[in-house]
N, C-alpha and C positions, 0 to 999 in steps of 0.2 A: 198544262192544266190537269189536274186530277179530277176523276168523276166521282161525286159523292152518291149516297144511297138514293136520293131523290132525282137523280139524273142530271143535276147540274154540275158544272165544273168548279172545282175549287182551285184557288191560286196554288202554285207549286209550294209556296212556303207554309201552307197549311196542309199539305198532303202527307200521306203515310211515309213517303220517301223523306220528306223534310223532317218528320219526327224521328225517323231511324238516323238520319244524318246528324241531328242534334244530339241524340243519345251517344252516338259513336264519337262526335266531336268532343263531348264532355269527357268521356273516358280517356280519349287519347290525349286531351289537353292536360288532364291531371298528371298523366304518365310523362309526357314530353315536357311539360312545364316544370314539374319538380326535377326532372333530370337536367333540364337547362339551367335552373337556378343553382343546382349542385355543381354543374360544370363551371358556371360563372364564378361561384365561390372558390372553387379549386384553382381556376385561372388567376384570380386576384390575390389569393392568400398563400398558396403554396410557392416555394422557391421556383426559379425558372427550370433548374434541372429536375426537380421532384415533379413539376407539372409535365415535363417532357416524359418522365417515366410513366406518370399517370396516363398521358395521352397514348403511349405505346400499348399499355396493359388494357386500357379502355377500348382501344382499336382491336386488340385481340378478342376481347369479349364480343365486340360487334361482328367480327368475322366468324366466330364460333357459333353465334346465335343462329344464323340461317343454316349453317352446316348441321347443327343438332336438330333443328326443326325439320329438315329434309323436306322442304316444300309444303309444309302443312298449311300456311297461311291461305294462299288462293286455292289450294286443292280442297281443303275442308269446307271453305265457304262455297265454292263452286258445286262440289258434290252434294253437300247437305242441303243446299237450296233446291236441288232437284229431288232428293230422296233422304230423309233423315234416318240415319243408321249409326247408333253409337259404336258399333264394331269398327267403323272407319276411324273413330278417335282412338279406340283401344289399340288398333293396329299401328296408329301413329305414334303412341307411346312406346310400343314394342320396338319399333323401328328407331326411335330416338335413343332407346337403351343401348341398342346395338351399335349405333353411330358413336355414342358416347365413349364406348370402349376403344374404338378406333382412334377417336380424338385424344384421349388420354395417353394412348400409346405413342402417337405422333408427337404430343408435347414432351413426353419423356425422351424420345429419340432426339428431338431438337435440343433439349437441355444437355443431352450427352455430346452432341456434335458442335454446338455453338462455341465459339472461341471466347467471347465474353458475355455469357448469358445473364440475365436477371435472376434473382432467387426463384427457385421452382414454385415457392409458395405463391408468388404473384400470378404465375400462369395457371396454377390451380384454381385460384380465386377467379380468374378471368373465365376459365372453364365452367366453374360453378354458377357464375352470373349468367353466362350464355345459356346454360342448361335450364336455369329457372325462368329465363325470358322465353325460351323455346316451349317449355311445358305450358306457361300461361298462354302464349299465342295459340297453341293448339286447342285449349279449352274454349277460348273466347271466339276463335274462328269458327269452331263447330256451332256455337251458339249464335254467332252472326248469320251463318248459313241457314239456321232454323229461325231467322228474323228476330232473334232475341237480343237486340243490340244494347238494351238497357242493363243487362247482366253484369257487364264489364265495369260499369261505372262505380259500383260500391267498392269492389276490390281495389280498383285504381285510386279511389279516394283515400282509403286507409294507407296504401303504399305511398302515396303522395306526402301525406302527413309525415311518415317516417323518413322519407327522402329529404324533405325540408329540414327535418330535425338533424339529419346528417350534415346538411349545408350549414346549419347554425354551429354545429360543433367544429366545423372546418373554420368558419369565420372567427370564433372565439379562441382558436388555437388548440383545441382539444385533439383534433386529428391533424397531424403534420406529415404522415407518410401515406404512400399509395396503398399499402397493405391494409392499413386501418380503414381507409375510405372504401376500398373494394369489398371488405368484409362487411361493412355497414350497408353498402348497396345490396349485397347478397341477402341479408337479413330483411331488407325492405321489399326485395323482389319476391320473397317467399310468401308474402301476404296475398297478392292476386292469385298466386297458384292454389293456395289453400281455399280461397273463396271460390275460384272456378270449380275446383274438384268438389266442394260442398254443394254447389248449384247443380252439378251433374250427378252426384251420387245416387239419387233415387232412380234415375234412368239407367245408370250402370247396373244397379241391383236387379232391375227388371229385364236387363238384356239377356239374350240367348248367350249361354257360355260357349266361348270358342275354344277349340282344341288349340294347344300351344303352337302346333305347326301352322295352323290357319292364320294366326297373327302375323306370320312373317313369310306369306306365300310370295313366290317369285313374281306372280302377276301383279300383286299389290305394290311390290317394290319398282317393278317396271313401270307401273302407272305413275308413280311419284317422281321418277327420275327427272323428267323434263321440268317439273316444278321446283325440285331441289337444285337442279343444274342452273336454272335461271336465277333463283334466290341467291345462291353462293356467288355467282358471278355478278349479280346486281349489286350486292353489298360490297363485294371486292371493287366494283367499278367506282362506287361512291366513296371508298376509303383508299383508292389507289394513290393519291398524292401522298398520303401518310406513310403508306407501305414503302414508297421508294425514297421519300426523304429520310425515313428511318434508316434505310440501306446506304444512301449515298451522302447523308449529312448527319448532323448531330441531334441529340435529343432536344437541346435547346431550340434549335431551328424548327424541329417538328412541333414543339410546343407553341412557338411563335406562329407558325402557320395555321395551327389548329384554332388559335384564338378567333380567326375570322369566322371559322365554322361555329364556334360557340356563340358568337354574336348573333348569327343568323339561324340557330337551331329551332326556334319557335316556328318558322315557316316550313320546316321538314315535316311537321304534324299535318299539313293539309293534304299532300298526296296519300298519306297513310289512311287518314279519316275517310276521304272520299272514295278511295279505291274499294274498300271493304263493302260500303253501301251500294255503289255503283255495280259491282260484280254480282252481289247477291240479287240485285234488282234485275239485271239483264239475263242472268242464268235461269231465272224463273219464267222467261218469256220464250216460248217455243217458235212461234211464227217469225220467219226472217224479216219481213217487212215491218212488222210491229216492233221488233227489237232494234232495227235500224232507226226507225222513226223516234223511238224513245231515247236512243243514244244521242241523235242529233239534237233533240230538244233539251236534254240535260246539259249537253256540252255547250250550246249557245247560251243557256241560262247561267251556268255555274262558272265556266271557265273564266270570263271577264271579271267576275266577283272574286274568285280565288286568286287572280293575278294582282289584285290591288295591294295586298300585303308586301309582295315582292317590290313593287314600284315604291311603296312607302318606305321600306328599309333602305333601298338604294338612294332615296333622296334624304333620308335622316341619318345615313351612315356617318357623316362628319361630325355629328353631334353625339350620336349613340356611342361610337367607339370609345372616345375618351371618358364619357360618362360611366359606362358599364365596365370597362376593362382598366380604368384608372391609369391610362398612359396615353401620350399624344399620338395622334394619327399621322403617321408619316406618309408622304406621297406615294411611295412604292406599295406600302401596305393598303392604302386607299384603293389603288389599282387592282390589288389582289382581291379586296373585298367586293369590288364590282363584278369581277369574273365570277366569284363564288356565287353571288346573288343571281347572276345570269344563269350559271349552271343549275342552281336549285330551281329556278323558274322553268328550265328545260326538263327537270325531273317531274315537275307538275304536269307538263304537256305529255311527257312520256307515260305517266300513269294512265291518262285516258286511252292511248293507242294500245297500251299493254292490256288493260281491262277489256277492251273491245276484242282483241285477238284471243284472249283467254276464254272469254264467254262464247266465242265461235268454235272452241274446241281445238284451237291451233297454238296452245301453250308452248309446244316444242319449237315453233317458228321464232317466237320472242326469245326463247332460251338460246337458240342458235346465234341470233343477232346480238344479243347482249354479251355472250361468251366471246364472240368474234371481235367486238369492239373492245372488250376488256383486255383480250390477248394483244390486239393491235396497239392499244394504248400503253400496255406494259413494254412492248417492244420499242416504242418511242422513247419511253422513260430510260430504258437500258441503252439505247443509242446515245442519248444525251449524256448519261452517266455522270462524270464528275462535273460537267457543266450545268447540272440541274440546279436551278434556283427556284424559289418560291413562285416567282412570276412565271417562269416557264412551265412549272408544274400546274399552275392555274390555266395557262393557255391550253395545255394538252387535255386537262380535265374538262373544260368547256367543249373543246372540239370533239372529244369522244362521245359526250352526251348528245351533241348536236347530230352526229352521224347516226347514233342509235335511234333517236326520235324519228328521223327522216326515213330510215330503212323500215322501221316497225310500222310506221304509218303507211308506207307503200304496200307492206305485206297484208295490211287489213283489207285491201281491195280484192284480191284473188281469194283470200280466206272467206270473205262474205259471199262471193260467187259460189264457192264450194259448199258453204253451209246452206245457202238457199236452195241450190240444186238438190243436195241430199234431203233436206226437209220436204221439198216437193215430191221426190221419189217415195218417201215414206208415206206421204199422205195419199199418193196415188194407189199404193198398195192397199 
């Protein structure tokens, strides 16, 4: 219950937390919803081989996105919630520019070494889309840290309209190739970037001008490493079946496996929406006992509610799959779908324990856990090698996320004790 100005407690659904959650939900729903409909249109209307190519290039964009953002998501929310400083955002832009050079160099090297590479244009489009997503995330993460959750909704609304337009063009047959679809996605992704920069421009103009060397100080880079480290391995962990199916199988098989994820993409919105609001809320609370009480209350109230969509999708899967993807649901594919839903539900649970650990200042612990699980899962895929099937990939995917949730949750116990002890010492002084 939240406390109102007259001293009475308001229900949580009428609190400031709920309003910010609704604003963030609306913005992310527009973003994820339009992307989901586009992916659904591509899955239904492109050829199996072309959808396999699209799946690979879209996966590359998803992998480059956190690399280029370099940990800006939780970092900017967490730091701005404590102290609003536009220079944090400007430094983030400068760091992304430097990382972009390294990424483009790596893409060129891959193109040179690959035995049968796809056209370089596709990789460049993937890098452009990832860059635009990264810049937009930085703008809105900063604003969310400043408790301005409504700012993102307008830009995402315009972007969603354009993304739905792209989906319509795919359905009517205007776009039949991955390059056309990715170029259109890049154009639609530019809108929230421009909107975010417009929103921040007055603050940028009033900010103290930094020297060029200050924008890329070593201390700033070191501070961001654990966030970037976690984000890169986390997105890799969520895309790991696609990575190894693309290595050990065919593009057609990759496309077939990804259809189960396209079907359940809407629920991936939930962890993203909730993590931003929860982190901003917890990071603004200094007292250890108050922070723990707030976390417990929010977890007990929200986790059962947010779990309901996962249960609903699992129950409705036999009906949804043939309806949305226009093909019969085979028993093996149905089993894979259930493993995928279970894994996505674990991702929701993992969001809570990750946000808790980050709010306590132990982001590097979750980075270590997630990277260790990602490396361990990769080794399992490599050991399986030629015997890797979609079913086995789903098993490993589920097991890896289960281990990550358990270990991060256990890390939260000593992390809280250290934070409480440190806070008590500061107050004593």
